[in-house]
C-alpha positions in Angstrom: -23.1 40.0 100.9 -24.9 39.7 97.5 -26.7 43.0 98.2 -23.4 44.9 98.8 -22.0 43.6 95.5 -25.0 44.7 93.6 -24.9 48.2 95.2 -21.2 48.4 94.5 -21.8 47.4 90.9 -24.4 50.1 90.5 -22.1 52.8 92.0 -19.2 51.7 89.7 -21.6 51.7 86.7 -22.9 55.2 87.5 -19.4 56.5 88.0 -18.3 55.1 84.7 -21.4 56.6 82.9 -20.7 60.0 84.4 -17.0 59.8 83.4 -17.9 58.9 79.8 -20.5 61.7 79.7 -17.9 64.2 80.9 -15.3 63.1 78.4 -17.9 63.4 75.6 -18.8 66.9 76.7 -15.1 68.0 76.7 -14.5 66.3 73.3 -17.5 68.0 71.8 -16.5 71.4 73.2 -13.0 71.1 71.8 -14.4 69.9 68.4 -16.8 72.9 68.4 -14.0 75.3 69.1 -12.0 73.9 66.2 -14.9 74.2 63.8 -15.6 77.9 64.6 -13.3 80.8 65.2 -13.2 84.3 63.9 -10.1 86.5 64.0 -10.5 90.2 63.1 -7.3 92.2 62.2 -6.3 95.4 60.4 -9.5 97.1 61.5 -9.9 100.8 60.9 -12.6 103.4 60.3 -12.4 106.6 58.3 -12.7 109.9 60.2 -15.8 111.8 59.4 -15.6 115.0 57.3 -16.8 118.2 58.8 -20.1 117.6 60.7 -20.7 114.4 58.7 -22.3 111.5 60.5 -21.5 108.8 57.9 -18.3 106.8 57.6 -17.0 103.3 56.6 -15.1 100.7 58.5 -12.7 98.2 57.0 -11.0 95.0 58.3 -9.8 91.6 57.6 -11.9 88.8 59.0 -10.3 85.3 59.1 -12.3 82.2 59.8 -9.9 79.8 61.5 -12.6 77.2 61.8 -13.5 74.5 59.3 -17.1 75.5 58.7 -18.3 78.6 56.9 -19.7 81.5 59.0 -21.7 84.5 58.0 -21.3 88.1 59.2 -25.0 89.0 59.4 -24.9 92.4 61.0 -22.9 95.1 62.9 -24.0 97.3 65.8 -22.5 100.2 67.6 -23.9 102.3 70.5 -22.6 105.4 68.6 -24.5 104.8 65.3 -28.2 104.7 64.4 -27.7 102.2 61.6 -24.9 100.0 60.2 -25.0 97.9 57.0 -22.6 95.6 55.3 -22.1 96.9 51.8 -20.5 95.7 48.6 -19.1 98.0 45.9 -19.5 97.0 42.3 -18.7 98.8 39.0 -21.8 98.8 36.8 -21.7 98.2 33.0 -21.7 102.0 32.5 -18.5 102.3 34.6 -20.3 103.9 37.5 -19.3 102.5 41.0 -22.4 101.5 43.0 -22.8 100.4 46.6 -25.5 98.0 47.8 -26.2 96.3 51.1 -25.5 92.6 51.3 -28.9 91.4 52.3 -27.7 87.9 53.2 -24.6 89.0 55.0 -21.0 88.3 54.2 -19.9 84.7 54.1 -16.4 83.9 55.6 -15.4 80.5 54.3 -14.0 77.9 56.7 -10.2 78.2 56.7 -10.5 81.4 54.6 -10.9 85.1 55.0 -12.6 88.2 53.7 -11.0 91.6 53.3 -13.3 94.6 53.8 -11.5 97.4 52.1 -12.2 100.6 50.1 -13.7 99.9 46.8 -15.0 96.5 47.9 -17.0 95.0 50.8 -17.1 97.4 53.8 -19.1 98.3 56.9 -21.2 101.4 56.3 -21.8 103.4 59.5 -24.7 105.8 59.4 -26.3 108.2 61.9 -23.3 108.6 64.2 -23.9 110.5 67.4 -20.9 112.7 66.8 -18.0 113.2 64.5 -15.0 110.8 64.5 -11.5 112.2 64.6 -8.2 110.4 63.9 -6.9 108.7 67.1 -10.4 108.0 68.5 -12.0 104.5 68.5 -15.4 103.3 67.4 -16.9 100.3 69.3 -18.5 97.7 67.0 -20.2 94.4 67.6 -19.9 92.0 64.7 -22.8 89.5 64.7 -21.9 86.1 63.2 -24.2 83.1 62.6 -21.9 80.6 64.3 -19.3 82.5 66.2 -21.9 84.9 67.7 -21.3 88.5 68.7 -17.7 89.7 68.7 -17.0 93.1 70.2 -14.1 95.2 68.8 -12.8 98.7 69.3 -11.8 100.1 65.9 -9.2 102.9 65.6 -10.2 105.9 63.5 -7.5 106.7 60.9 -6.6 106.6 57.2 -5.7 102.9 56.9 -4.6 99.9 59.0 -1.2 101.5 59.3 -2.8 104.5 61.1 -3.5 102.3 64.1 -1.0 102.6 67.0 1.9 100.2 66.7 4.4 99.4 64.0 4.4 101.3 60.8 2.2 99.5 58.2 0.8 97.0 60.6 -2.2 97.0 62.9 -1.1 96.8 66.5 -1.6 93.4 68.3 -4.2 95.0 70.6 -6.3 95.6 67.5 -6.6 91.9 66.6 -9.7 90.3 67.9 -10.9 86.7 68.3 
């Protein structure tokens, strides 16, 4: 009888330990999801001009998590090279673009607007021209959130995307 009690105690203890481990796993997963989360909206890319193979993409990136995240790079199967650029006006009044070597930080609970005249995604070496109404596939590479694939409409602003006038369509908002 004593042996059955000891075995029963071990089984109950093991079941309790596995239950606690499972609860901790779920709690940590939920906590991690609350700390990280990227939402991309109002994305658009300029049409190319003539036979040009260079363009720029713009978007709003919101970090719904509590920790900062960094957009380190962008890839596309349709482009040879993509860089995250920043536009500044020099002391002599000349506008200059430069790559952001350390990426673009999106603060926890904050956002970054990539727009003409500011930070933007420079797309170079396209495999063909881009016309209004087409889309450009992009993969945004974040330190914490990881890769996020989006399909960016080609147009003349976020309002050129299909949907309501002046707004990006819901299908063009990405998590």
